[in-house]
C-alpha positions in Angstrom: 92.3 119.3 176.0 94.2 120.8 173.0 92.6 118.2 170.7 89.1 119.3 171.8 89.9 123.0 171.4 91.3 122.3 167.8 88.1 120.3 167.0 85.9 123.1 168.3 87.9 125.7 166.3 87.5 123.6 163.1 83.8 123.2 163.6 83.3 126.9 164.3 85.2 127.9 161.1 83.2 125.3 159.1 79.8 126.7 160.3 80.9 130.3 159.7 82.2 129.5 156.2 79.1 127.6 155.3 76.8 130.4 156.4 78.9 133.0 154.5 78.9 131.0 151.3 75.2 130.0 151.7 73.8 133.4 152.3 76.3 135.7 150.6 78.2 134.0 147.8 75.4 131.8 146.4 72.9 134.7 146.5 75.0 136.6 144.0 75.7 133.8 141.6 73.4 131.7 139.4 73.7 127.9 140.1 71.7 126.3 137.3 72.4 122.8 138.8 70.6 123.8 141.9 67.5 124.7 139.8 66.9 121.0 138.8 63.5 119.7 139.7 65.0 116.7 141.6 68.2 117.2 143.4 68.1 115.3 146.7 69.8 111.9 146.1 70.6 112.8 142.5 74.4 112.4 142.3 74.6 114.5 139.1 73.2 117.5 141.0 75.9 117.3 143.7 79.3 118.7 142.6 82.2 119.7 144.7 82.0 123.3 145.9 85.4 124.7 145.1 85.0 127.6 147.6 84.4 125.0 150.3 87.5 123.0 149.2 89.7 126.1 149.3 88.4 127.2 152.6 88.8 123.7 154.1 92.5 123.5 153.1 93.1 127.1 154.3 91.3 126.2 157.6 93.6 123.2 158.2 96.6 125.3 157.4 95.4 128.1 159.7 94.8 125.7 162.6 98.2 124.0 162.0 100.0 127.3 162.0 98.1 128.8 164.9 98.8 125.9 167.3 102.4 125.7 166.3 103.3 129.4 166.4 104.1 129.6 162.7 105.7 132.7 161.3 103.4 132.3 158.3 100.4 133.1 160.4 99.8 136.6 161.8 100.7 136.7 165.5 97.2 137.8 166.6 95.9 134.4 165.3 98.4 132.4 167.3 97.0 130.2 170.0 98.4 131.1 173.5 102.0 129.9 173.7 103.8 128.5 176.7 105.4 130.8 179.2 108.9 131.9 178.1 111.2 134.1 180.1 112.1 134.5 183.8 110.0 133.8 186.8 110.5 132.9 190.4 108.9 131.4 193.5 109.6 131.3 197.2 109.7 128.1 199.1 109.6 127.6 202.9 111.4 124.8 204.8 111.0 123.7 208.3 113.9 122.2 210.3 113.4 119.3 212.8 113.6 121.9 215.6 110.7 123.8 214.1 112.6 126.7 212.7 111.4 128.0 209.3 113.2 129.9 206.6 112.4 131.1 203.0 114.5 131.1 199.9 113.7 131.9 196.2 114.2 129.8 193.2 114.8 131.8 190.0 113.6 130.0 186.9 114.6 130.8 183.3 112.3 129.2 180.7 113.8 128.9 177.3 111.7 128.9 174.1 111.2 126.0 171.6 114.5 125.2 170.0 116.6 127.4 172.3 119.5 125.9 174.2 119.0 125.6 177.9 121.9 127.4 179.6 122.4 127.2 183.3 122.9 130.3 185.3 123.6 131.2 188.9 122.3 133.7 191.5 123.7 134.8 194.9 122.6 132.3 197.5 121.8 134.9 200.1 121.7 134.5 203.9 119.8 132.1 206.1 119.2 128.4 206.4 117.6 128.1 203.0 119.6 129.4 200.0 118.4 131.0 196.8 119.1 129.0 193.6 118.5 129.1 189.9 117.1 126.7 187.3 116.9 126.7 183.5 114.4 124.6 181.6 112.7 124.3 178.2 109.2 125.7 177.6 106.1 123.4 177.8 108.0 120.9 180.0 108.1 120.0 183.7 111.3 119.8 185.7 112.4 118.4 189.0 114.0 121.0 191.3 116.4 119.8 194.0 115.7 122.9 196.0 117.9 122.1 199.1 121.1 121.1 197.3 122.8 124.2 198.8 120.7 124.7 201.9 122.4 124.5 205.3 119.8 122.0 206.5 118.6 119.5 203.9 116.0 116.7 203.7 118.7 114.3 204.8 118.9 116.3 208.0 115.2 116.1 208.5 114.1 119.4 207.0 110.9 119.4 205.0 109.2 121.7 202.5 106.0 123.1 203.9 104.9 125.9 201.6 105.5 127.6 198.2 104.7 131.3 197.8 103.0 131.1 201.2 100.6 128.2 200.3 100.8 124.9 202.0 102.2 122.0 200.1 102.8 118.4 201.0 103.2 114.9 199.5 99.4 114.7 198.6 98.9 118.4 197.9 99.6 120.0 194.5 99.5 123.7 193.9 98.4 125.6 190.8 99.5 129.2 190.9 100.1 132.0 188.4 103.7 130.9 188.3 102.9 127.3 187.4 102.0 123.9 188.9 103.9 122.5 191.8 103.9 119.0 193.3 106.3 117.0 195.4 108.0 113.8 194.4 108.2 110.7 196.6 111.5 111.9 197.9 110.3 115.4 198.5 111.8 117.3 195.6 109.7 119.9 193.7 108.1 119.1 190.4 107.5 122.4 188.6 105.7 123.0 185.3 105.2 126.6 184.1 102.1 127.5 182.1 102.1 125.4 178.9 99.6 127.4 176.8 98.0 125.8 173.8 100.8 125.7 171.3 102.4 122.3 170.6 106.1 121.5 170.8 107.9 121.1 167.5 108.8 117.5 168.5 105.1 116.7 168.5 103.9 119.0 165.7 106.4 121.3 163.8 105.2 124.4 162.1 104.5 124.4 158.4 107.7 126.3 157.5 109.8 123.6 159.2 108.2 120.9 157.0 108.6 123.0 153.9 112.3 123.5 154.9 112.7 119.8 155.2 111.2 119.2 151.7 113.7 121.7 150.2 116.6 120.3 152.2 115.9 116.6 151.3 115.1 117.5 147.7 118.6 119.1 147.4 120.7 116.9 149.7 118.7 113.6 149.8 118.0 111.4 152.8 119.7 108.1 153.7 121.8 108.2 150.5 118.8 108.7 148.2 117.1 111.8 146.8 113.6 112.7 147.7 112.4 111.9 144.2 114.0 108.5 144.3 112.2 107.7 147.6 108.9 108.8 146.1 109.6 107.1 142.8 110.2 103.7 144.5 107.0 104.1 146.5 105.0 105.1 143.4 106.5 102.2 141.4 105.5 99.7 144.1 102.0 101.0 144.4 101.4 101.1 140.6 102.9 97.6 140.1 100.9 96.1 143.0 97.7 97.8 141.8 98.3 96.8 138.2 98.6 93.1 138.9 95.7 93.2 141.4 93.5 94.8 138.7 94.8 92.5 136.0 93.6 89.4 138.0 90.8 90.9 140.1 88.7 92.4 137.3 88.4 89.1 135.2 87.8 87.2 138.5 85.0 89.7 139.3 83.5 89.3 135.9 83.6 85.6 136.1 81.9 85.6 139.6 79.2 88.0 138.2 78.4 86.0 135.1 78.8 82.3 136.3 77.1 80.6 139.2 80.0 78.0 139.3 82.7 80.7 139.4 80.8 82.6 142.0 80.3 79.6 144.2 83.9 78.5 143.8 85.6 81.8 144.5 83.2 83.7 146.7 84.3 82.0 149.9 87.9 82.8 149.2 87.2 86.5 148.2 84.8 87.1 151.1 87.3 85.4 153.5 90.3 87.5 152.3 88.4 90.8 151.9 88.3 91.7 155.7 91.9 90.5 156.3 94.1 93.6 156.6 97.1 93.5 154.3 99.4 94.3 157.3 98.4 90.9 158.8 99.9 89.2 155.7 103.4 90.7 156.1 104.9 87.8 158.1 103.6 85.3 155.6 104.8 87.3 152.6 108.3 87.5 154.2 108.3 83.7 154.7 107.2 82.9 151.2 108.8 85.6 149.1 111.6 87.1 151.2 112.3 90.7 151.9 113.0 91.9 148.4 110.9 93.9 146.0 108.9 90.9 145.1 107.5 90.6 148.6 106.5 94.3 148.8 104.7 94.2 145.4 102.9 91.0 146.2 101.6 92.6 149.5 100.2 95.5 147.5 98.9 93.1 144.9 96.9 91.3 147.6 95.7 94.7 149.0 94.1 95.6 145.7 93.1 92.1 144.3 90.0 91.6 146.5 88.7 95.1 146.1 89.0 95.0 142.3 87.3 91.6 142.2 84.4 92.7 144.4 83.9 96.0 142.4 83.9 94.1 139.1 81.4 91.6 140.5 79.2 94.4 141.8 79.4 96.2 138.4 78.2 93.1 136.6 75.4 92.5 139.1 74.3 96.1 138.8 73.7 96.1 135.1 70.1 96.9 134.3 68.5 93.6 133.2 66.2 95.4 130.7 69.3 96.4 128.7 70.4 92.7 128.5 66.9 91.7 127.4 66.8 94.4 124.8 70.2 93.3 123.4 68.9 89.6 123.3 65.7 90.7 121.5 67.9 92.4 118.8 69.8 89.2 118.2 73.0 90.0 120.1 75.3 87.1 121.0 76.7 86.6 124.5 80.0 88.0 123.4 78.3 91.1 122.0 76.3 91.5 125.2 79.5 91.3 127.2 81.3 93.8 125.1 78.6 96.3 124.4 76.3 96.0 127.5 78.0 94.5 130.5 81.5 95.9 130.3 80.4 99.5 129.6 77.8 99.5 132.3 80.1 97.9 134.9 83.0 100.3 134.3 81.7 103.0 136.8 81.8 100.4 139.6 85.2 99.3 138.5 86.6 102.8 138.5 85.2 103.4 142.0 86.9 100.2 143.1 90.1 101.2 141.5 90.1 104.5 143.4 89.5 102.7 146.7 92.2 100.1 145.9 94.7 102.7 145.0 94.0 104.4 148.3 94.5 101.1 150.2 97.7 100.5 148.3 99.1 103.9 149.4 98.1 103.1 152.9 99.8 99.7 152.8 103.0 100.9 151.1 104.3 102.3 154.3 104.1 99.0 156.0 105.4 97.2 152.9 108.5 99.4 153.0 109.1 98.5 156.6 110.3 95.1 155.3 114.0 95.9 154.9 113.5 98.7 152.3 116.4 101.0 151.7 114.3 103.5 149.6 110.8 104.7 149.7 108.5 107.2 151.4 107.5 104.6 154.0 111.1 103.8 154.9 111.8 107.5 155.2 108.9 108.0 157.6 109.8 105.0 159.8 113.5 105.9 160.1 112.7 109.5 160.9 110.2 108.4 163.6 112.9 106.5 165.4 114.9 109.7 165.8 111.8 111.8 166.6 112.2 113.8 163.4 108.6 114.8 163.2 109.1 117.3 160.4 110.3 114.5 158.1 107.5 112.2 159.2 105.0 114.9 158.4 106.7 115.7 155.1 106.4 112.1 154.1 102.8 111.8 155.1 101.9 115.0 153.2 103.7 114.0 150.1 102.1 110.5 150.1 98.7 112.2 150.5 99.3 114.8 147.8 100.5 112.1 145.3 97.5 109.8 146.2 95.1 112.7 145.8 96.7 113.6 142.5 96.3 110.0 141.3 92.7 110.0 142.4 92.1 113.2 140.4 93.7 111.6 137.3 91.5 108.5 137.7 88.4 110.6 138.0 89.4 112.6 134.9 90.0 109.3 133.1 86.6 108.0 134.3 84.9 111.1 132.9 86.7 110.6 129.6 86.1 106.9 129.2 82.8 106.5 130.9 80.8 109.6 130.0 77.5 107.7 130.4 78.0 107.2 134.2 74.9 108.2 136.0 72.7 108.0 132.9 70.5 105.0 132.5 
């Protein structure tokens, strides 16, 4: 239910932002790219809208803060939170002789992160006695309502109503106080209104994650600094990608230029391409052990097939008229390779490199599960065992930010080295 609400909020903000930019911002600016005669399907006419990028990031941050009760978000934008405070309900018991009596359960619901402290109330008179319960917000609790009653369930008494409404083993109640149901043994299961905000154990607010970044950057985690963890992960990714590209690109060129090489290696490449790198972990452990070599080889295999296929596609996509023109001018095969095939295949190779780098970042977490003592993946996995969701989110965000930064650098490098991309 919460997930559906979050999705609807995101879609609504997307539509509103699109309409505002479309009909207000763009009407007051001159976009010469949009004046091109042919734009639909023309990649050179489609560039990233920076306003949309900023609004997208702010929207995700806003939704995150709103559904976690963040102090960084104005309170009027917070999603309804769980009930916190004191409430009560009255239950009615019936003795085996048919006598009935009422008593009140006072409930103190503590906020997220607050210590649950027990408290007592006067029991009152009668067969049923008043009692008190303390519980955390957004949770349910089992209430042994008759622990101090004069006649208990063991004596044959049974619970027949809550706040005047009939309840039984197959009857659940939803009231303004909360939801009530009976366990198999007749105790009360009580859940106060949960609202729409998520518990920190499931999704901590942004400031908690930022606090963890500062804490681990200063004090470290598991005997290593944050920068050491990230450095190990980055080294493994770059090393695995480097060796994958070093072998994959020549292999792809060979498959694109030679029928024999293509026939020989295509079954291997096409067989290994759909195999997820995670499936290779047991084999990598058996063959190469649990040291750094095994982790780098796993990342090497994750990038190898992608780079080989992108290089092969780059060669196959070279405009044949350019090759014929070079031959007509007397160019040798080496000159055609150097001046025609390689330059025209570089855009595909850079695209494959960006995909391969993303796959390597996605695989490094699994690679660092293999007895790693440092690395962002190790940090995430260890934190997950202790339900330290803020550290898990911190690691995920840092991996994403670093991966996005690398992708930007590769795009800049592509623009610098392959300025002819998109021009035939």
